[in-house]
C-alpha positions as CSV (number, residue, x, y, z in Angstrom):
1,M,149.3,63.7,114.4
2,A,150.5,62.2,110.7
3,D,153.6,64.0,109.0
4,L,151.5,66.4,106.8
5,Y,154.3,66.0,103.8
6,E,153.3,62.3,103.9
7,T,149.8,63.3,104.0
8,L,150.3,65.0,100.6
9,G,152.7,62.6,99.3
10,V,155.3,65.1,98.6
11,D,158.9,66.1,99.5
12,R,159.8,68.5,102.7
13,D,161.6,70.9,100.2
14,A,158.5,71.0,97.8
15,S,157.7,74.1,96.0
16,F,154.1,75.8,96.2
17,D,153.1,74.6,92.9
18,D,154.1,71.1,94.1
19,I,152.1,71.3,97.1
20,K,149.2,72.5,95.3
21,K,149.1,70.3,92.5
22,A,149.2,67.3,95.1
23,Y,146.6,68.6,97.0
24,R,144.5,69.0,94.1
25,K,145.0,65.4,93.1
26,L,144.2,64.0,96.0
27,A,140.7,66.3,96.7
28,R,139.6,64.9,93.3
29,N,139.5,61.7,94.5
30,Y,138.5,62.0,98.4
31,H,136.2,65.1,97.8
32,P,132.7,64.0,100.0
33,D,130.7,65.1,96.8
34,V,132.8,62.3,94.7
35,N,132.7,59.5,97.4
36,P,129.9,60.0,100.2
37,D,131.8,57.3,102.3
38,P,132.7,58.8,105.5
39,K,136.0,57.8,105.8
40,V,137.0,59.3,102.7
41,S,135.3,62.8,104.3
42,D,137.7,62.4,106.9
43,K,140.9,61.5,104.6
44,F,139.4,64.7,102.7
45,K,139.5,67.0,106.3
46,E,143.2,65.5,106.7
47,I,144.4,66.5,103.4
48,T,142.7,69.8,103.3
49,A,144.1,70.5,106.6
50,A,147.9,69.6,105.6
51,Y,147.3,72.2,102.7
52,E,146.2,74.9,104.8
53,I,149.6,74.7,106.7
54,L,151.9,73.7,104.1
55,S,150.6,76.1,101.8
56,D,150.8,79.5,103.9
57,P,154.5,80.4,104.2
58,D,154.2,81.5,108.1
59,K,152.1,78.3,109.1
60,R,154.8,76.0,107.1
61,Q,157.7,77.4,108.8
62,N,156.0,76.9,112.3
63,Y,155.3,73.5,111.7
64,D,158.7,72.8,110.2
65,I,160.1,73.9,113.9
66,G,158.2,71.7,115.3
67,G,154.6,73.5,115.9
68,N,151.5,72.5,114.5
69,G,151.2,75.0,111.8
70,F,148.3,76.9,113.4
71,G,149.4,78.0,116.6
72,G,147.0,75.7,118.1
73,G,145.1,72.3,117.5
74,F,143.0,71.6,114.4
75,S,140.2,73.0,115.7
76,N,141.6,76.6,115.5
77,A,142.4,76.0,112.1
78,G,140.2,78.4,110.7
79,F,140.7,77.8,106.7
80,G,138.8,79.3,104.3
81,F,136.5,77.8,101.7
82,G,137.9,80.2,99.3
83,D,141.7,78.6,99.8
84,I,140.2,75.1,99.2
85,M,138.2,76.0,96.2
86,D,141.3,77.7,94.7
87,A,143.6,74.9,95.1
88,F,141.0,72.7,94.4
89,F,140.2,74.6,90.9
90,G,143.6,75.9,89.9
91,G,142.9,79.2,91.4
92,G,145.4,81.4,93.7
93,Q,143.6,84.6,93.1
94,Q,145.7,87.3,94.6
95,R,144.1,88.3,98.1
96,G,143.7,92.1,99.0
97,P,142.9,94.8,96.8
98,R,143.6,94.9,93.3
99,P,146.0,97.7,92.0
100,R,144.4,100.0,89.5
101,N,147.6,101.0,87.9
102,R,148.0,97.6,85.9
103,P,149.9,96.2,82.8
104,G,148.4,96.6,79.2
105,Q,147.5,93.9,76.6
106,D,149.7,93.1,73.6
107,A,148.5,94.0,70.2
108,L,148.9,92.0,66.7
109,I,148.6,93.7,63.6
110,K,149.4,92.4,60.1
111,V,151.6,94.5,57.8
112,E,151.9,93.5,53.8
113,V,155.2,94.0,51.9
114,D,155.9,93.2,48.1
115,L,159.1,91.1,47.4
116,Y,161.4,93.9,46.4
117,E,160.7,95.4,50.2
118,A,161.3,91.9,51.8
119,T,164.3,91.5,50.0
120,F,166.0,94.4,50.6
121,G,164.1,95.9,53.9
122,C,162.1,98.9,54.0
123,E,160.6,101.4,56.8
124,R,157.4,102.1,57.3
125,D,155.0,104.4,59.5
126,L,152.3,102.5,61.3
127,N,149.3,103.9,61.9
128,V,147.2,102.2,64.6
129,E,144.3,102.8,66.9
130,T,145.4,101.9,70.3
131,A,144.9,102.6,74.0
132,V,147.1,105.7,75.4
133,A,147.4,107.0,78.9
134,C,144.7,110.0,79.4
135,D,146.9,113.7,79.2
136,K,144.1,115.2,81.1
137,C,144.4,113.4,84.3
138,G,148.0,111.9,83.7
139,G,146.5,108.1,83.9
140,S,145.4,108.5,87.2
141,G,141.5,108.3,86.2
142,C,140.8,111.3,89.1
143,A,139.8,115.1,88.3
144,N,141.3,118.1,89.7
145,N,144.2,116.1,91.3
146,S,141.7,114.4,93.6
147,R,143.2,111.0,94.6
148,P,140.5,107.6,95.2
149,R,139.3,107.5,98.7
150,T,139.3,104.3,101.1
151,C,136.2,102.1,100.0
152,D,133.6,102.5,103.2
153,I,132.4,98.6,102.6
154,C,135.6,96.9,102.2
155,K,138.0,99.5,104.2
156,G,140.5,99.0,101.7
157,R,140.7,95.3,101.8
158,G,139.2,95.2,98.3
159,E,137.0,92.4,99.5
160,T,134.2,91.6,101.9
161,Q,134.0,88.2,104.0
162,Q,131.1,86.2,105.3
163,V,130.4,83.2,107.3
164,A,128.6,80.4,105.6
165,R,128.2,76.5,106.5
166,S,129.2,73.8,104.2
167,I,130.3,70.1,104.3
168,L,133.5,71.1,106.1
169,G,131.4,72.8,108.7
170,Q,131.2,76.7,109.3
171,V,133.9,78.6,106.7
172,M,134.9,82.0,106.1
173,T,134.2,83.0,102.5
174,S,135.6,86.1,100.7
175,R,134.4,87.7,97.6
176,P,135.9,91.2,95.5
177,C,133.8,93.8,97.3
178,A,131.1,95.1,95.0
179,S,131.4,98.6,96.1
180,C,135.0,99.5,94.7
181,Q,135.1,96.3,92.4
182,G,138.1,94.6,94.3
183,F,140.2,98.3,94.4
184,G,139.9,99.1,97.7
185,S,139.4,102.6,96.9
186,V,136.5,104.3,94.9
187,I,137.3,107.2,92.5
188,S,134.7,110.2,93.9
189,D,135.7,112.4,91.1
190,P,136.5,110.6,88.4
191,C,138.6,112.3,84.8
192,G,135.7,113.2,82.3
193,E,138.2,112.5,79.4
194,C,138.4,109.0,80.3
195,A,135.4,108.4,82.9
196,G,138.4,107.2,85.4
197,D,139.7,104.1,83.6
198,G,143.2,106.5,83.1
199,R,143.4,105.7,79.2
200,V,141.6,106.9,76.3
201,R,141.7,105.4,72.5
202,S,143.7,107.4,70.0
203,R,145.2,106.9,66.9
204,K,149.2,107.3,66.8
205,S,151.9,106.8,64.2
206,I,154.8,104.3,65.0
207,P,157.9,104.0,62.9
208,I,158.8,100.5,61.9
209,K,162.0,99.5,60.3
210,I,161.5,95.9,58.4
211,P,164.6,94.0,58.1
212,A,165.5,92.3,54.7
213,G,164.8,88.8,54.2
214,V,161.5,88.8,56.0
215,E,158.7,86.4,54.9
216,T,155.2,85.7,55.7
217,G,155.0,84.7,58.9
218,N,157.6,86.4,60.6
219,R,156.7,88.9,63.4
220,I,158.6,91.9,65.1
221,Q,158.1,92.8,68.7
222,L,157.9,96.9,69.1
223,S,158.3,96.8,73.2
224,G,156.4,99.4,75.0
225,Q,154.1,100.0,71.7
226,G,150.8,98.1,73.0
227,E,147.8,99.0,74.9
228,V,148.7,101.4,77.7
229,G,147.4,99.6,81.0
230,P,144.3,100.7,82.9
231,G,145.1,103.6,85.5
232,G,148.1,104.3,83.3
233,G,149.5,101.1,83.5
234,A,152.9,100.3,81.7
235,A,152.0,99.6,77.9
236,G,151.9,96.0,76.2
237,D,154.0,95.1,73.4
238,L,153.0,95.7,69.4
239,Y,154.1,92.5,67.3
240,V,154.0,93.3,63.3
241,E,153.2,90.3,61.2
242,I,155.0,90.1,58.2
243,V,152.3,89.2,54.6
244,E,154.2,88.9,51.7
245,T,152.3,89.7,48.7
246,P,153.2,87.8,45.3
247,H,155.0,89.0,42.7
248,E,154.2,89.2,39.1
249,F,156.5,87.0,37.7
250,L,159.0,86.0,40.0
251,V,158.3,83.0,42.5
252,R,160.3,83.1,46.1
253,D,161.4,79.6,47.5
254,G,163.1,80.2,50.7
255,N,165.9,82.7,49.7
256,N,165.8,81.8,45.8
257,L,163.9,83.2,43.4
258,H,162.5,81.4,40.3
259,I,161.6,82.8,36.7
260,S,160.3,81.1,33.7
261,I,161.1,82.5,30.3
262,G,160.6,81.5,26.8
263,I,163.0,81.9,23.8
264,P,162.3,80.5,20.2
265,M,163.8,77.2,19.1
266,T,166.3,79.1,16.7
267,S,168.0,80.6,19.8
268,A,168.2,77.5,21.6
269,A,169.5,76.2,18.9
270,L,172.3,78.8,18.0
271,G,173.0,80.3,21.5
272,T,172.3,83.7,22.2
273,K,172.2,86.5,25.1
274,V,169.1,87.4,26.5
275,E,167.8,90.6,28.7
276,I,165.7,89.7,31.8
277,E,164.2,91.8,34.1
278,T,165.1,91.0,38.0
279,L,164.9,92.7,41.5
280,D,168.5,94.3,40.5
281,G,167.1,96.0,37.1
282,M,167.8,94.2,33.7
283,Q,170.6,91.2,33.4
284,S,171.8,89.4,31.2
285,V,171.4,85.6,30.5
286,Q,173.4,83.5,28.3
287,I,171.6,80.7,26.5
288,I,174.3,78.4,25.3
289,E,174.2,76.5,22.0
290,G,171.9,73.5,22.0
291,L,170.3,74.2,25.0
292,Q,167.0,72.0,25.3
293,S,163.4,72.9,27.0
294,G,163.3,73.0,30.8
295,S,166.9,73.8,31.1
296,T,167.9,75.9,34.0
297,V,170.4,78.8,34.3
298,L,171.8,80.0,37.6
299,L,172.3,83.7,38.6
300,K,174.0,83.5,41.8
301,G,173.6,86.2,44.3
302,L,170.2,87.5,43.2
303,G,167.9,86.2,44.9
304,V,166.7,87.4,48.8
305,T,168.4,88.5,51.1
306,K,169.1,86.1,54.4
307,L,167.2,87.0,57.2
308,R,169.9,85.0,59.8
309,G,173.4,85.1,58.0
310,S,174.9,87.1,55.4
311,G,174.3,87.0,51.5
312,R,171.4,86.7,49.4
313,G,169.7,83.5,47.6
314,D,170.0,82.6,43.8
315,L,167.7,83.4,40.5
316,I,167.0,80.5,38.9
317,V,165.6,80.9,35.1
318,H,164.0,78.3,33.7
319,V,164.1,78.1,30.1
320,E,161.3,77.2,27.7
321,V,162.0,76.6,24.1
322,T,158.9,77.5,21.9
323,T,158.1,75.5,19.1
324,P,157.3,77.6,15.9
325,G,153.6,77.4,14.4
326,K,151.5,78.5,11.3
327,L,154.5,78.2,8.9
328,N,154.6,79.8,5.9
329,K,155.6,77.8,2.6
330,D,159.0,79.3,3.0
331,Q,159.6,78.8,6.2
332,S,158.1,74.9,6.2
333,D,160.8,74.4,3.0
334,L,163.4,75.6,5.1
335,L,162.9,73.6,8.3
336,K,162.3,70.6,5.8
337,K,165.7,71.2,4.4
338,F,166.9,71.7,7.8
339,A,165.9,68.0,8.7
340,E,167.2,66.3,5.4
341,L,170.7,67.9,6.1
342,R,170.4,66.4,9.8
343,N,168.9,63.2,9.1
344,D,166.2,63.9,11.3
345,Q,163.8,61.0,11.0
346,P,160.1,62.4,11.7
347,N,158.0,58.8,12.6
348,K,161.0,57.8,14.7
349,V,160.5,58.7,18.7
350,V,162.6,58.1,21.9
351,I,161.2,56.0,24.4
352,H,162.3,57.2,28.2
353,T,163.9,54.4,30.6
354,N,164.0,54.6,34.2
355,E,167.6,55.3,33.8
356,D,166.7,58.6,32.3
357,Q,166.8,60.3,35.8
358,G,166.5,63.7,34.4
359,F,163.5,62.9,32.4
360,F,161.8,61.1,35.7
361,S,162.6,63.7,38.1
362,K,160.8,66.5,35.9
363,V,157.6,64.2,35.7
364,R,158.0,63.7,39.9
365,N,158.2,67.4,40.2
366,A,155.4,68.4,37.9
367,F,153.0,66.2,39.8
368,R,154.2,67.3,43.4
């Protein structure tokens, strides 16, 4: 008899997943439905028999110590078609009765926060509708303190078997029991509140603390706050996804904030101090004498709190200088006099060159 590990092309210390993966790869090439050649069919039987032994811990141990793995010849293998199809199509379904008590599903909800809440953090009470354990039966699904009884059809195995003929000869097939849906037991007296499921739909309030510095896309995990599983199983987790709503005049860029303000031409020329509204209340911004339109003023530490780390970002004030329009005669005469005093030439222009990096950086940023 050929070495079974060599037949599947795996090492002797190969894991179950490695063995199943090797079998699936070979089965795709040698399955009789793919290649009807009789020699190929014989090869398929060999690799299937090898898989049947090496995928079973007891049979594999028997083979490793010198036995044939079956407790007899290959004619006594008795491998099930379900095992073959599980390995071929990626099954691995648990055999025997499945538990009524199973873990619950995770849940995801979205929560909107404004820029102030995202910057400084906040607390919320979430009202969610979810599956909770049935109070009437305590999650068992049974009424009047009763218990599930063993299924009369499968005798508690959770599956039924039947003999069928296939390309491999006579094989035994297993299917979940239709009478008990694979549980191996039947609830004869189901709870009237949850109809035997062990859980009901209900609304509940969940407090949550949203940390400072969150932004759209961040998720907060609340362990055990998801749906309770069937049969009163452990609850899944609740994930809260943050959605930050836009601010009226502040724009967020990571941990920094941007604000755009306009000042009169005279204020930019002479310099002044202006008050602007920020997340920290009113703050003073110093406009230096001769400030040009498009300049920025940095207010350190007035941005968004850093979610990972310490401190806060900055607030960047973009200053635009407004040119006065619709001048009356007195105003126009004063500006003309001012231009004369400065020796300004109204028809003279300055052409910006490639060396003027400030100008072209602004152009590039505008198109971005």
